[in-house]
C-alpha positions as MATLAB code, in Angstrom:
seq = 'MVKVVHGKLHWVNGIELPRTSFFKYLGSAVASDGTLMVEVNSRVSAAWPKWRSLAGVLCDRKIAED';
ca = [
      -2.652    8.409    0.585;
      -0.309   11.000   -0.899;
       3.045   12.137    0.420;
       3.903   15.631   -0.820;
       7.529   16.351   -1.684;
       8.947   19.810   -2.223;
       9.490   20.382   -5.909;
       7.812   21.481   -9.097;
       4.054   21.572   -9.418;
       2.274   20.063  -12.392;
      -0.854   21.393  -14.068;
      -3.502   19.108  -15.589;
      -6.601   20.703  -17.137;
      -5.967   23.859  -15.110;
      -5.699   21.949  -11.830;
      -2.489   22.277   -9.840;
      -1.045   18.896   -8.815;
       1.782   18.765   -6.247;
       4.805   16.546   -6.891;
       4.700   13.425   -4.695;
       7.113   10.626   -3.894;
       4.335    8.018   -4.170;
       0.591    7.698   -4.627;
      -2.094    5.029   -4.695;
      -3.551    4.178   -8.117;
      -6.123    1.396   -8.526;
      -5.027   -0.131   -5.225;
      -1.317   -0.158   -6.059;
       1.308    2.157   -4.614;
       3.265    3.855   -7.400;
       6.627    5.418   -6.470;
       8.151    8.326   -8.378;
      11.554    6.627   -8.510;
      10.145    3.320   -9.781;
      11.058    1.253   -6.722;
       8.690   -1.347   -5.335;
       9.367   -0.918   -1.606;
       6.308    1.301   -1.086;
       4.130   -1.296   -2.853;
       5.628   -4.210   -0.905;
       5.256   -2.427    2.443;
       1.684   -1.462    1.583;
       0.709   -5.046    0.746;
       2.439   -6.507    3.810;
       0.699   -3.946    6.025;
      -2.663   -4.931    4.525;
      -2.043   -8.695    4.777;
      -0.677   -8.828    8.321;
      -3.973   -8.041   10.148;
      -5.782  -10.658    8.015;
      -3.185  -13.278    8.894;
      -3.443  -12.419   12.595;
      -7.235  -12.797   12.484;
      -6.954  -16.265   10.866;
      -3.850  -17.615   12.612;
      -5.778  -18.698   15.698;
      -8.000  -20.994   13.643;
      -5.394  -22.168   11.127;
      -2.815  -23.073   13.780;
      -5.208  -24.602   16.339;
      -4.398  -28.313   16.737;
      -7.713  -28.921   18.533;
      -9.716  -28.334   15.343;
     -10.222  -31.534   13.322;
      -9.091  -31.584    9.693;
     -12.030  -33.759    8.574;
];
């Protein structure tokens, strides 16, 4: 996931890399301005569907704890 922002281009080993506001690196969202909101939103978005899939079982009073 890469969001391209208008600005200078960077060259690495002869490959043109566009300037971005954030990118994913090793599963973490890295923002160009150093803020963590992109990372937090990314993790919440990933966790929410998992919670919804488990909430029915975890919150069911009919299931015995033993």
